[in-house]
Phi, psi and omega in degrees: 000137175251120179257122182243157178159170181293162178301143173068019178271355175106019183298309184294314181297323177293317180295325180298336180292341183243340184286147177256345175207158187224138170240115178268095188298324184274357183244327183282115183291344180279345185300310180301323181293314181291330177297330180273334187249313184210071186300331182294337178296333179291342183265358181280130179159166179299146183252151358294138179260124180276125175251096186271139183056047184299332184294347176293335175228074189300337179294342181294337178304311182291326176295320178295318179302314179293323180295321177298318178297317183293322182284327180066026180233158180264172176057045182268322186222148172237123180251130178228150178180153184258002182217157176271149177291168180301143181297336183288344180282123180278121183225142173288149183296335182084007180302133180087350180245328185243141165256152186243134176238120178264122180256148176234180175291168187292141178280169179297326178292319178295326179281349179089012182265349180233143179282339182075013182295326182261119183257129177297325179297318180291321181300324185256008177270172178272009183296140178271005183296134178292141181247123178274107183270002179284131180209171178295134180294147179236129180293144179299321180299322179296316181298314181299316181297317182288329175294319179295319180294316178086186187245019176291133181304327181293346181266001178300126179083355180280148177282167184302314182297318178297317181295319179299316180297317181292319179294322177294321178296323177300313180293321180301315179295322178299315183288324186273333186239303192293318181298318179294325180295323181297318184263352185059026178225132180294121181255152178286110184297330179295317180289328175295318177298320178298321178294317179297321177298319180295317178298317179297319181295331183259016178302137179066024175230166174268118183223139179263168183298327181300321179295316178296321181297319179295328181293329184243352180054052182223159180295157183296336182300321180295319178300315179300317182294320179293315178298322177297315180298318180299323177292318180295318184294337179271358179234000000 
């Protein structure tokens, strides 16, 4: 299984609940050496075996694929990571060997703020079942505060001020590091932040690239790269 999702959404911790052994690719100093000498040894362990931050050694993907074929059994490996490997790395799609699970931040029901009585699936289905829309009232101030805090597991129990600081640090790293990593070109983090503000300001509206460009006074290529990164980070 391949678990995908944004950083800090809980991929590794969720996988640990099911894994019987763990390989921390980004922490174990022996991993680079074994990848060059005996990569199959990295796959030895009780199953399901968690391969965390596998993209740090993207060639391990193909070794896992072949190992799955050789074993002929299911539930052998769980792969987690917050970034995609370099595009230059040739990798098999993994079709027929991997199932994919996309994780997001925690929902209001998971956080305990919603009863879950009203189902979007039921609302938009052809079911004739009556829907009880009566629920406990929620103050607007409460809704705004919880939206600002967000659904990252690390923010559970954090106060509003702490959550704002952590979320800002998350965005800062995205602007200063991740956007440049996607394009392999150093980007101006201030202008990237301006673009993200513009995108946020135009949420749920129809906006063209020219409007975004005017907001940051930057070429369209940067806008394209940021939109590309946002798509990649969600997969």
